[in-house]
Rosetta silent file (secondary structure, phi, psi, omega in degrees, C-alpha in Angstrom):
SEQUENCE: XXXXXXXXXXXXXXXXXXXXXXXXXXXXXXXXXXXXXXXXXXXXXXXXXXXXXXXXXXXXXXXXXXXXXXXXXXXXXXXXXXXXXXXXXXXXXXXXXXXXXXXXXXXXXXXXXXXXXXXXXXXXXXXXXXXXXXXXXXXXXXXXXXXXXXXXXXXXXXXXXXXXXXXXXXXXXXXXXXXXXXXXXXXXXXXXXXXXXXXXXX
SCORE:     score description
SCORE:     0.000 S_00000001
   1 L     0.000  127.273 -176.881  -46.832   -2.105  -33.296 S_00000001
   2 L   -85.118   73.913 -176.118  -47.091   -5.833  -32.646 S_00000001
   3 H   -62.198  -29.956 -175.392  -43.375   -6.530  -32.766 S_00000001
   4 H   -63.438  -13.961 -179.193  -43.831   -9.862  -31.052 S_00000001
   5 H   -92.897   10.829 -179.512  -45.322  -11.302  -34.231 S_00000001
   6 L   -78.529   74.813  172.017  -42.111  -10.792  -36.218 S_00000001
   7 L   -84.617  148.338  177.554  -41.407  -14.360  -37.131 S_00000001
   8 L   -78.162  128.623  176.398  -38.909  -14.931  -39.894 S_00000001
   9 L  -126.274  158.182  172.555  -40.568  -16.177  -43.059 S_00000001
  10 L   -88.351   75.123  165.988  -39.349  -17.005  -46.498 S_00000001
  11 L    38.993   93.470 -178.855  -41.062  -14.094  -48.097 S_00000001
  12 H   -47.721  -38.465 -179.938  -44.793  -14.797  -48.621 S_00000001
  13 H   -67.821  -19.726  179.020  -44.707  -13.237  -52.081 S_00000001
  14 H  -108.633    3.360 -176.180  -41.981  -15.728  -53.060 S_00000001
  15 H   -60.359  -44.893 -179.310  -43.287  -18.723  -51.132 S_00000001
  16 H   -65.400  -36.065  178.417  -45.017  -20.184  -54.181 S_00000001
  17 H   -64.443  -42.912 -179.135  -41.896  -19.594  -56.288 S_00000001
  18 H   -63.912  -38.521  178.032  -39.708  -21.357  -53.752 S_00000001
  19 H   -63.282  -42.169  179.272  -42.051  -24.336  -53.709 S_00000001
  20 H   -62.696  -46.457  179.739  -41.941  -24.558  -57.483 S_00000001
  21 H   -58.937  -42.060 -177.265  -38.136  -24.376  -57.552 S_00000001
  22 H   -69.043  -48.189 -177.715  -37.870  -27.040  -54.897 S_00000001
  23 H   -63.352  -39.390  179.248  -40.395  -29.449  -56.360 S_00000001
  24 H   -66.095  -28.890 -177.610  -38.891  -29.149  -59.824 S_00000001
  25 H   -89.808   -2.995  178.529  -35.448  -29.919  -58.468 S_00000001
  26 L    76.151   30.596 -173.195  -36.597  -33.006  -56.565 S_00000001
  27 L   -75.969  -29.407 -143.458  -35.663  -31.593  -53.169 S_00000001
  28 E   -30.039  143.625  172.062  -38.637  -32.616  -51.112 S_00000001
  29 L  -108.379 -168.479 -172.511  -39.157  -32.715  -47.446 S_00000001
  30 L  -100.572    5.741 -171.031  -41.863  -34.357  -45.467 S_00000001
  31 L  -123.584   10.208 -179.685  -44.006  -31.317  -44.720 S_00000001
  32 L   112.009   -3.948  178.527  -45.103  -29.752  -48.060 S_00000001
  33 L  -128.386  150.484 -178.846  -41.778  -28.203  -48.908 S_00000001
  34 E  -106.949  151.324 -179.064  -38.790  -29.814  -50.463 S_00000001
  35 L  -123.074  142.519  178.266  -35.209  -29.480  -49.367 S_00000001
  36 L   152.066 -150.000 -179.919  -32.010  -29.760  -51.339 S_00000001
  37 L  -136.651  160.197  177.822  -30.289  -27.853  -54.082 S_00000001
  38 L   -61.815  -16.726 -179.286  -30.871  -27.106  -57.760 S_00000001
  39 L   -85.323   10.804  174.928  -27.900  -29.325  -58.535 S_00000001
  40 L    67.974   26.260 -179.304  -29.970  -32.358  -57.543 S_00000001
  41 L   -68.066  -19.259 -178.762  -27.787  -33.241  -54.571 S_00000001
  42 L   -89.494   -5.850  178.539  -30.824  -34.474  -52.677 S_00000001
  43 L   135.752 -174.345 -178.486  -31.798  -36.993  -55.302 S_00000001
  44 L   -89.868  165.978 -177.256  -33.665  -37.304  -58.560 S_00000001
  45 L   -58.059  132.414  178.319  -36.985  -35.777  -59.410 S_00000001
  46 L    92.457  -13.642  178.558  -39.808  -37.362  -57.480 S_00000001
  47 L   -80.297  158.671 -179.513  -37.578  -38.854  -54.788 S_00000001
  48 L  -101.560  117.218 -179.920  -38.094  -37.984  -51.129 S_00000001
  49 L   -77.861  138.678  178.548  -35.161  -36.239  -49.517 S_00000001
  50 L   -99.141  153.520  178.686  -34.412  -37.215  -45.935 S_00000001
  51 L   -58.770  144.886  173.732  -33.221  -34.820  -43.257 S_00000001
  52 L   -67.220  137.645  179.880  -29.481  -34.390  -42.962 S_00000001
  53 L   -54.838  138.267 -178.154  -28.202  -36.189  -39.821 S_00000001
  54 L  -126.451  137.495  179.140  -28.100  -33.905  -36.812 S_00000001
  55 L  -110.069  118.000 -179.432  -26.119  -34.342  -33.598 S_00000001
  56 L   -56.017  149.263  177.934  -27.657  -32.801  -30.465 S_00000001
  57 L    97.125   -1.239 -179.613  -25.533  -30.302  -28.608 S_00000001
  58 L   -80.144  147.428 -172.838  -24.295  -28.384  -31.644 S_00000001
  59 E  -136.902  151.017  173.141  -24.129  -24.599  -31.351 S_00000001
  60 E  -101.792  127.746 -179.157  -23.794  -21.460  -33.462 S_00000001
  61 E  -125.784  126.428  175.575  -21.286  -18.939  -32.116 S_00000001
  62 E  -123.930   92.903 -171.722  -20.789  -15.412  -33.446 S_00000001
  63 H   -55.970  -40.447 -172.184  -18.131  -13.857  -31.198 S_00000001
  64 H   -64.209  -26.181  178.603  -18.427  -10.269  -32.447 S_00000001
  65 H  -117.519   14.184  174.127  -22.087  -10.007  -31.330 S_00000001
  66 L    58.018   42.785  173.597  -21.842  -12.468  -28.428 S_00000001
  67 E   -95.839  130.432  173.276  -24.177  -15.078  -29.855 S_00000001
  68 E  -142.941   91.902 -166.566  -23.847  -18.613  -28.499 S_00000001
  69 E  -121.072  142.990  173.173  -27.019  -20.425  -29.521 S_00000001
  70 E   -68.935  145.877 -179.343  -28.273  -23.969  -29.603 S_00000001
  71 E  -104.680  127.388  179.775  -29.023  -25.296  -33.092 S_00000001
  72 E  -119.426  131.957  175.818  -32.369  -26.972  -33.720 S_00000001
  73 E   -66.543  135.729  176.062  -33.328  -28.764  -36.949 S_00000001
  74 E  -134.644  157.990  175.923  -36.311  -27.132  -38.657 S_00000001
  75 L  -115.164 -125.836  179.014  -38.249  -27.761  -41.819 S_00000001
  76 E  -134.199  159.424  177.446  -41.005  -25.727  -43.379 S_00000001
  77 L   -83.436  170.787 -177.257  -44.547  -24.818  -42.463 S_00000001
  78 L   -63.630  -21.943  179.288  -47.602  -26.012  -44.345 S_00000001
  79 L   -91.115    4.148  178.007  -47.674  -22.758  -46.315 S_00000001
  80 L    94.353   -3.066 -179.968  -44.107  -23.220  -47.544 S_00000001
  81 L   -82.118  144.174  178.471  -42.472  -20.761  -45.160 S_00000001
  82 E   -63.024  133.119  179.676  -39.260  -21.712  -43.380 S_00000001
  83 L   -76.592  164.922  176.064  -39.910  -22.744  -39.787 S_00000001
  84 L  -119.507  164.480 -176.897  -38.180  -21.243  -36.757 S_00000001
  85 L   -63.062  147.363  179.467  -36.937  -23.035  -33.631 S_00000001
  86 L  -117.813  -26.493 -178.565  -39.542  -24.134  -31.089 S_00000001
  87 L   -70.309  -38.590  178.351  -37.499  -25.792  -28.323 S_00000001
  88 L  -140.110   69.916 -164.849  -35.633  -22.570  -27.529 S_00000001
  89 L   -62.601  -32.599 -173.129  -37.408  -20.085  -29.780 S_00000001
  90 L   -96.032  -28.428 -178.239  -35.889  -16.783  -28.680 S_00000001
  91 L  -110.367   -6.749  177.622  -32.309  -17.738  -27.859 S_00000001
  92 L  -102.353  172.866  178.456  -31.871  -20.685  -30.220 S_00000001
  93 E  -127.165  158.580 -179.489  -31.524  -20.888  -33.993 S_00000001
  94 E  -111.724  128.638  176.932  -33.070  -23.122  -36.621 S_00000001
  95 E  -102.436  130.200 -179.175  -31.053  -25.057  -39.189 S_00000001
  96 E   -70.518  103.871 -167.418  -32.857  -26.048  -42.417 S_00000001
  97 L   -77.871   -6.555  176.277  -32.586  -29.813  -42.124 S_00000001
  98 L   -96.807    5.098  170.654  -33.407  -30.662  -45.749 S_00000001
  99 L  -111.638 -174.615  179.986  -30.300  -28.865  -46.935 S_00000001
 100 L   -68.473  151.814  173.883  -26.657  -29.538  -46.060 S_00000001
 101 L   -81.224  151.147  176.876  -25.441  -29.231  -42.500 S_00000001
 102 L   -51.012  127.138 -177.137  -22.802  -26.543  -41.849 S_00000001
 103 L   105.422  -17.446  174.835  -19.502  -27.968  -43.029 S_00000001
 104 L   -92.203  155.378 -177.538  -21.027  -30.052  -45.804 S_00000001
 105 L   -64.057  135.879 -179.109  -20.747  -28.946  -49.417 S_00000001
 106 E   117.473 -164.988 -176.170  -23.486  -26.592  -50.484 S_00000001
 107 E  -107.330  103.503  171.543  -25.492  -23.874  -48.765 S_00000001
 108 E   -81.373  144.515 -176.565  -26.458  -24.543  -45.168 S_00000001
 109 E  -128.047  131.801  175.816  -29.082  -22.133  -43.848 S_00000001
 110 E  -127.706  132.051  177.158  -29.732  -21.036  -40.267 S_00000001
 111 E  -120.078  165.863  179.253  -32.482  -18.648  -39.207 S_00000001
 112 L  -164.079  158.702  179.897  -33.391  -16.985  -35.925 S_00000001
 113 L   -72.157  147.567  173.182  -35.751  -14.450  -34.413 S_00000001
 114 L   -80.170  -45.564 -179.117  -34.937  -10.762  -34.338 S_00000001
 115 E  -142.410  177.076 -176.205  -37.006  -10.059  -31.231 S_00000001
 116 L  -126.142  178.555 -179.784  -39.350  -11.697  -28.741 S_00000001
 117 H   -51.043  134.985 -177.739  -42.713  -10.820  -27.136 S_00000001
 118 H    89.080   -2.271  179.392  -42.723   -7.227  -25.978 S_00000001
 119 H    82.548   11.416  179.481  -40.080   -6.257  -28.527 S_00000001
 120 L   -76.598  151.919 -175.983  -37.184   -7.471  -26.403 S_00000001
 121 E   -59.126  139.909  171.423  -34.052   -8.708  -28.205 S_00000001
 122 L  -111.641 -169.390 -168.189  -33.900  -12.279  -29.456 S_00000001
 123 L   -57.153  -37.842 -176.019  -30.923  -14.266  -30.715 S_00000001
 124 L  -104.922   25.540  179.155  -30.322  -12.295  -33.939 S_00000001
 125 L   -56.738  -37.572 -176.683  -31.104   -8.836  -32.550 S_00000001
 126 L  -104.035   13.855 -177.308  -27.555   -7.667  -33.307 S_00000001
 127 H   -59.594  -29.722 -179.809  -27.000   -9.657  -36.500 S_00000001
 128 H   -66.508  -13.899  179.566  -27.037   -6.414  -38.498 S_00000001
 129 H   -85.170  -10.961  178.804  -23.813   -5.412  -36.714 S_00000001
 130 L   -65.551  142.400 -179.091  -21.844   -8.287  -38.251 S_00000001
 131 L  -123.353  159.774  175.737  -19.322   -7.156  -40.873 S_00000001
 132 L   -56.706  133.219 -178.219  -17.494   -8.762  -43.761 S_00000001
 133 L   100.050  -17.493  178.896  -14.485  -10.640  -42.397 S_00000001
 134 L   -68.025  158.172 -176.511  -16.089  -11.513  -39.056 S_00000001
 135 E   -98.969  140.800  173.769  -15.952  -15.085  -37.842 S_00000001
 136 E  -126.882  130.753 -175.623  -18.903  -17.454  -37.418 S_00000001
 137 E  -118.327  147.727  169.707  -18.386  -20.771  -35.648 S_00000001
 138 E  -126.146  123.078 -179.427  -20.315  -24.019  -35.431 S_00000001
 139 E  -115.460  157.686  175.789  -19.344  -26.386  -32.640 S_00000001
 140 L  -123.668  176.666 -174.855  -20.474  -29.897  -31.753 S_00000001
 141 L   -76.148   -1.108  175.769  -20.623  -31.927  -28.579 S_00000001
 142 L   -95.427    1.309  178.733  -17.357  -33.662  -29.481 S_00000001
 143 L    88.021    6.617  178.994  -15.467  -30.392  -29.163 S_00000001
 144 L   -82.909  146.393 -179.699  -14.967  -29.892  -32.892 S_00000001
 145 E  -130.962  129.125  173.941  -15.274  -26.368  -34.307 S_00000001
 146 E   -99.661  133.801 -177.455  -16.000  -25.285  -37.874 S_00000001
 147 E  -108.339  123.038  175.978  -14.773  -21.802  -38.796 S_00000001
 148 E  -117.053  153.891  179.412  -16.693  -19.687  -41.305 S_00000001
 149 E  -123.480  134.043  179.394  -15.880  -16.187  -42.521 S_00000001
 150 E   -67.694  125.123 -178.296  -18.464  -13.558  -43.484 S_00000001
 151 E  -107.814  -28.286 -175.254  -18.154  -12.869  -47.204 S_00000001
 152 E  -158.763  148.396  178.072  -21.196  -10.781  -48.012 S_00000001
 153 E  -129.575  133.431 -176.226  -24.095   -9.033  -46.298 S_00000001
 154 E  -142.509  142.188  170.390  -27.375   -8.285  -48.046 S_00000001
 155 E  -110.818  131.658 -178.507  -30.766   -6.794  -47.273 S_00000001
 156 E  -126.301  143.854  164.234  -33.585   -7.918  -49.535 S_00000001
 157 L   -78.924  162.814  178.395  -37.188   -6.960  -50.005 S_00000001
 158 L   -54.116  -35.542 -178.398  -39.500   -9.953  -50.376 S_00000001
 159 L   -71.978  -23.403 -174.073  -39.558   -9.404  -54.121 S_00000001
 160 L   -99.543  -12.696 -173.052  -35.765   -9.383  -54.413 S_00000001
 161 L   -61.472  120.544 -177.002  -34.800  -12.266  -52.150 S_00000001
 162 L   -86.254   89.182 -176.429  -32.845  -14.820  -54.232 S_00000001
 163 H   -52.729  -46.052 -177.018  -34.195  -18.125  -52.897 S_00000001
 164 H   -65.826  -37.593 -179.943  -31.883  -20.195  -55.076 S_00000001
 165 H   -68.046  -37.894 -177.961  -28.817  -18.167  -54.072 S_00000001
 166 H   -74.358  -45.084 -172.348  -29.608  -18.469  -50.374 S_00000001
 167 H  -101.084  -21.053 -167.565  -30.595  -22.144  -50.267 S_00000001
 168 H  -124.007   13.228 -178.595  -29.137  -23.727  -53.366 S_00000001
 169 L   -74.836  128.789  177.103  -25.692  -22.366  -54.143 S_00000001
 170 L  -107.918 -161.643  175.981  -23.120  -25.103  -54.722 S_00000001
 171 L    80.203    8.500  179.857  -19.464  -25.055  -55.632 S_00000001
 172 L  -176.384 -170.676  179.954  -18.287  -24.525  -52.071 S_00000001
 173 E  -119.997  109.241 -170.404  -19.129  -24.892  -48.392 S_00000001
 174 E  -123.148  156.583  172.421  -21.371  -22.097  -47.219 S_00000001
 175 E  -137.533  120.301 -178.251  -23.418  -21.068  -44.209 S_00000001
 176 E  -113.290  129.326 -178.776  -26.110  -18.414  -44.623 S_00000001
 177 E  -107.327  137.475 -173.215  -27.753  -16.701  -41.644 S_00000001
 178 E  -134.383  139.483  171.211  -31.185  -15.104  -41.973 S_00000001
 179 E  -153.884  177.990  178.750  -33.407  -12.873  -39.864 S_00000001
 180 E   -77.320  160.045  175.441  -35.966  -10.089  -40.184 S_00000001
 181 E  -158.603  168.372  178.182  -35.068   -6.470  -40.847 S_00000001
 182 E    81.496 -158.521 -176.317  -36.760   -3.215  -41.717 S_00000001
 183 E   -92.790  150.266  178.207  -40.209   -2.085  -40.607 S_00000001
 184 E   -80.339  133.121  178.025  -43.033   -4.282  -39.385 S_00000001
 185 E  -110.589   98.595 -175.817  -46.090   -4.591  -41.672 S_00000001
 186 L   -55.610  -40.351 -175.946  -49.058   -5.576  -39.455 S_00000001
 187 L   -68.474  -22.737 -178.806  -51.343   -6.474  -42.357 S_00000001
 188 L  -106.984   -6.121 -179.565  -48.771   -8.909  -43.785 S_00000001
 189 L    56.844   40.650  179.694  -47.379  -10.231  -40.484 S_00000001
 190 E  -156.801  171.134  176.506  -43.856   -9.651  -41.710 S_00000001
 191 E   -97.207  167.894 -175.849  -41.128   -7.051  -41.993 S_00000001
 192 E   -75.794  -21.187 -175.640  -40.181   -5.065  -45.063 S_00000001
 193 E  -133.520  161.782  170.033  -36.698   -6.583  -45.380 S_00000001
 194 E  -122.869  134.784  176.151  -34.724   -9.777  -44.844 S_00000001
 195 E  -100.612  127.300  177.834  -31.107   -9.706  -43.693 S_00000001
 196 E  -123.262  124.843  175.246  -28.860  -12.439  -45.070 S_00000001
 197 E  -104.198  114.136  179.935  -25.291  -12.982  -43.876 S_00000001
 198 E   -93.102  125.448  176.971  -23.342  -15.086  -46.371 S_00000001
 199 E  -128.982  161.100  178.113  -20.351  -16.988  -44.997 S_00000001
 200 E  -133.075  149.274 -179.663  -17.923  -19.564  -46.341 S_00000001
 201 E   -64.338  133.907  179.104  -15.876  -22.259  -44.610 S_00000001
 202 L   -79.837    0.000    0.000  -12.323  -21.183  -43.845 S_00000001
C-alpha cells in the first residue's frame, strides 16, 4: 500500500461542488479556487479576495497529542483541492489563507498530513485521539496565545463532507482541523474518510 501518497485533499468527488459554492459566493483566491464564506465576508460577487495577513512564527499546539507545529499559509491546487504545507510538510500544518485566521470571526481551517513517506507518522498521526473538551492553542511570535476548545469530532466520506460547514460557518470564532482517515484507495490517491475536529474560541 502506497501510504506515502496520502495527501489530504478536499474530496475529489466534491471538488467541483466546492468550486461552485466558492465562486458563487465571491470568495476567490488567486489560484483557481476562491476563499471566504457564504456570508460574503470576503467581498461581493466577482471581487478578488486577498489572503488574510499572516505573521511568521505562529504555531498550532495540541497538548493532549503533543503537537507543536509551525503554521504555513496555503491556498488551493489547480484542481480545486486544498493545498498542504510545503516548507515543513510532515511536521508543519497548513492554514487556508483565503479564509479567516484563527481568532477572527468565521471558520478558520488548518490541515496536515497523517503520515509521511514509508508510512511513518506525520503531524496529525494522533489527531483521531483528540476528544471533545480538549484544548487547541494557536500562538504567535509576540507571545500571545489563543485558546480553542474541541466541540465536535466527525468522520466523513467524500460524499458526506459538508464543505460549507467546514469552511464557511459564521456566527462565531471557529478553528477546524482536517486530516485523512480510513483506508487508502490507490486508484483514487486518497483515503476513504476525512477527520474533522471542530473547535471554538474560548
